[in-house]
FIKOLFI-391546 format. One line per 2 residues: number of its first residue (from 1); for each residue x, y, z negated of C-alpha. Coordinates in steps of 0.5 Angstrom, whole numbers, plus 500, padded with zeros to 3 digits. Last residue first. Example, Ala and Ser with C-alpha at 12.3 -4.5 7.8 and 13.67 -1.06 7.14 Angstrom:
<rs>
2> 527,498,486 ~ 525,491,484 .
</rs>
This chain:
<rs>
341> 672,777,407 ~ 676,782,406 .
339> 680,781,399 ~ 681,784,392 .
337> 674,789,392 ~ 674,792,385 .
335> 669,794,380 ~ 669,798,375 .
333> 663,798,370 ~ 661,806,369 .
331> 663,812,366 ~ 671,811,368 .
329> 675,815,366 ~ 677,813,360 .
327> 684,811,359 ~ 684,804,359 .
325> 679,803,364 ~ 681,807,369 .
323> 689,803,368 ~ 685,797,369 .
321> 681,799,375 ~ 689,801,379 .
319> 691,794,377 ~ 686,792,381 .
317> 687,797,387 ~ 694,795,387 .
315> 691,787,388 ~ 687,790,394 .
313> 682,794,396 ~ 681,801,397 .
311> 677,806,393 ~ 675,804,386 .
309> 668,801,386 ~ 663,805,380 .
307> 658,800,377 ~ 651,799,375 .
305> 648,794,372 ~ 646,787,375 .
303> 639,786,375 ~ 635,780,371 .
301> 628,780,372 ~ 630,781,380 .
299> 627,775,382 ~ 633,773,384 .
297> 637,775,378 ~ 632,771,374 .
295> 633,764,378 ~ 640,765,377 .
293> 640,766,369 ~ 635,760,369 .
291> 640,755,374 ~ 645,758,369 .
289> 643,756,362 ~ 645,749,361 .
287> 652,751,364 ~ 652,756,359 .
285> 650,752,353 ~ 655,747,354 .
283> 660,751,356 ~ 660,754,349 .
281> 659,747,345 ~ 665,744,349 .
279> 669,751,346 ~ 667,750,340 .
277> 668,744,339 ~ 675,745,342 .
275> 678,740,346 ~ 673,742,352 .
273> 676,749,352 ~ 671,751,358 .
271> 669,757,356 ~ 673,758,349 .
269> 673,766,350 ~ 666,766,350 .
267> 665,766,343 ~ 659,769,342 .
265> 659,770,333 ~ 652,767,329 .
263> 650,769,323 ~ 643,767,319 .
261> 641,773,314 ~ 637,770,308 .
259> 643,767,305 ~ 646,774,304 .
257> 652,777,308 ~ 655,773,315 .
255> 650,776,320 ~ 645,775,325 .
253> 639,774,324 ~ 633,775,319 .
251> 629,771,315 ~ 623,774,311 .
249> 622,779,316 ~ 620,787,313 .
247> 626,789,316 ~ 628,796,314 .
245> 632,795,307 ~ 636,788,308 .
243> 636,787,316 ~ 638,795,316 .
241> 643,794,311 ~ 647,789,313 .
239> 646,791,321 ~ 648,798,320 .
237> 654,796,315 ~ 656,791,321 .
235> 656,795,327 ~ 663,795,329 .
233> 663,789,335 ~ 659,795,339 .
231> 654,789,342 ~ 651,787,335 .
229> 645,784,336 ~ 639,785,331 .
227> 634,780,329 ~ 629,779,324 .
225> 624,786,327 ~ 617,789,325 .
223> 620,793,319 ~ 615,799,322 .
221> 619,799,329 ~ 620,806,330 .
219> 621,809,324 ~ 624,804,321 .
217> 630,804,326 ~ 630,812,325 .
215> 631,812,319 ~ 636,807,318 .
213> 639,811,324 ~ 639,818,319 .
211> 642,813,314 ~ 648,811,318 .
209> 649,818,320 ~ 647,820,327 .
207> 651,818,334 ~ 648,812,334 .
205> 642,816,336 ~ 635,811,337 .
203> 632,808,343 ~ 625,806,345 .
201> 622,801,349 ~ 627,798,352 .
199> 627,795,359 ~ 634,795,363 .
197> 631,802,365 ~ 630,804,358 .
195> 637,802,356 ~ 641,807,362 .
193> 635,812,360 ~ 638,812,352 .
191> 644,814,356 ~ 645,822,353 .
189> 642,821,347 ~ 648,816,345 .
187> 646,809,344 ~ 642,804,340 .
185> 637,800,343 ~ 630,798,341 .
183> 627,792,344 ~ 620,790,344 .
181> 621,782,345 ~ 618,778,351 .
179> 623,774,353 ~ 624,778,359 .
177> 626,784,354 ~ 630,781,349 .
175> 635,778,357 ~ 634,786,359 .
173> 637,789,352 ~ 642,784,351 .
171> 645,785,359 ~ 645,792,358 .
169> 648,791,351 ~ 654,786,354 .
167> 656,792,359 ~ 656,797,354 .
165> 649,802,354 ~ 645,798,349 .
163> 650,798,343 ~ 646,796,338 .
161> 641,792,340 ~ 634,791,335 .
159> 629,786,337 ~ 622,788,335 .
157> 616,784,335 ~ 608,783,337 .
155> 610,779,343 ~ 609,781,350 .
153> 608,775,354 ~ 614,772,358 .
151> 618,775,364 ~ 618,771,370 .
149> 624,767,374 ~ 621,760,373 .
147> 625,758,367 ~ 623,763,362 .
145> 628,765,357 ~ 627,762,350 .
143> 630,766,344 ~ 634,762,338 .
141> 637,768,335 ~ 644,765,337 .
139> 644,761,342 ~ 639,764,347 .
137> 640,772,343 ~ 648,772,342 .
135> 650,766,348 ~ 646,769,353 .
133> 649,777,351 ~ 656,774,352 .
131> 655,770,359 ~ 651,776,362 .
129> 656,782,360 ~ 662,776,363 .
127> 659,775,369 ~ 654,781,372 .
125> 659,786,374 ~ 662,782,380 .
123> 655,780,382 ~ 654,788,384 .
121> 660,788,388 ~ 658,781,393 .
119> 651,785,393 ~ 644,781,391 .
117> 638,780,394 ~ 641,774,399 .
115> 641,770,392 ~ 649,769,389 .
113> 650,762,387 ~ 652,763,379 .
111> 658,759,376 ~ 659,755,369 .
109> 656,748,373 ~ 661,749,379 .
107> 667,749,375 ~ 671,754,379 .
105> 677,754,382 ~ 682,760,384 .
103> 684,763,391 ~ 688,770,392 .
101> 690,772,386 ~ 687,775,380 .
99> 681,770,379 ~ 682,766,373 .
97> 681,758,373 ~ 688,756,376 .
95> 692,760,371 ~ 687,759,365 .
93> 687,764,360 ~ 680,766,360 .
91> 675,761,363 ~ 672,765,368 .
89> 666,770,368 ~ 662,769,374 .
87> 660,770,381 ~ 660,765,388 .
85> 658,766,395 ~ 656,759,399 .
83> 661,758,405 ~ 664,751,403 .
81> 658,748,399 ~ 656,748,392 .
79> 651,745,388 ~ 653,737,389 .
77> 660,737,387 ~ 662,730,387 .
75> 669,730,390 ~ 672,737,391 .
73> 669,743,394 ~ 673,748,399 .
71> 673,755,402 ~ 667,758,397 .
69> 666,765,397 ~ 667,770,392 .
67> 665,774,386 ~ 670,776,379 .
65> 669,777,372 ~ 675,775,368 .
63> 681,775,369 ~ 689,773,368 .
61> 694,770,371 ~ 700,769,366 .
59> 707,768,367 ~ 707,765,362 .
57> 702,759,360 ~ 695,758,355 .
55> 693,765,355 ~ 688,767,350 .
53> 690,772,347 ~ 698,775,350 .
51> 697,781,346 ~ 698,787,351 .
49> 695,784,358 ~ 691,780,354 .
47> 688,786,351 ~ 688,790,356 .
45> 684,783,361 ~ 679,784,355 .
43> 677,791,356 ~ 674,788,362 .
41> 675,790,369 ~ 669,786,375 .
39> 673,783,380 ~ 672,783,388 .
37> 673,777,394 ~ 676,772,391 .
35> 677,766,396 ~ 674,760,391 .
33> 677,753,390 ~ 670,748,388 .
31> 671,744,382 ~ 666,738,381 .
29> 672,733,381 ~ 679,737,383 .
27> 679,743,387 ~ 687,744,390 .
25> 690,750,388 ~ 694,755,391 .
23> 701,755,388 ~ 703,763,386 .
21> 709,765,390 ~ 706,772,393 .
19> 707,776,387 ~ 704,783,384 .
17> 707,784,377 ~ 703,787,371 .
15> 708,790,366 ~ 710,786,360 .
13> 706,788,353 ~ 705,779,352 .
11> 709,775,357 ~ 711,775,364 .
9> 705,778,366 ~ 702,776,374 .
7> 698,779,380 ~ 695,775,386 .
5> 699,773,392 ~ 699,766,395 .
3> 703,759,396 ~ 702,753,400 .
1> 706,747,398 .
</rs>
């Protein structure tokens, strides 16, 4: 059996270990074997290492955002061929499909093919952020992304994005903007330019008190919004009060409170868990959006986010990248080159 190098974890809260005895997989139907060239670091890596969240087997190989080149394909592959560069978010906790190893499997229906205008490093910033934002805005809010890569005509309606300068928030701002909505994003004042560059029409200070934030939301939108997306995971009180006291819409989204407010929660961690109803639904939704996401990324109407690259190449540098994110040293999305082409 062919073996390869990668990073493993023996159990919850165990150290990362670089090993050279991982099995190299063979692609099945509609799958490709991909050489990992770069990974983007997300908070979920540290969370999985500390808790074992969504890990199916031990020792575990983890990883989420990734970019690579196809080495071989399995039967019935119609989209990917050897030599194609691909990127996306790997299904969490399934060793054959996770990217912290020399090669890994991808389902061709849930990965994006790289266009010539994007670098490998840029594509490693896209996966989890774009797919999570897509789940919330396209499935949860019912927005429609134009299939031809153009921006939809502008609508006289706002969407509010809490945490508009984080990884998920930046893609949420972009998607809402391309769908034609005016976007109001919360962020620290020092990062307002990031939200504006992604398409936000205005920002408000997320460091202010809730009452001050509510006043800004109402003053900027005039109450003309029915949808709020919380990319921070701690904006419940603000969302609820904004929808109840600032919005003039009759039916509002999201969150699990009064019957006038509709809730949707992204479950990207269940991607490709087809034995679960939520996993099957998430996988089906994402597969249906991949061609449109590819079109917009190739056209530049959706774009990668700003990033910083860890100096050097290899699995040691991946561990370093995770540690830098955990320590708060990262000013931007961290990308690590894992192998040379």
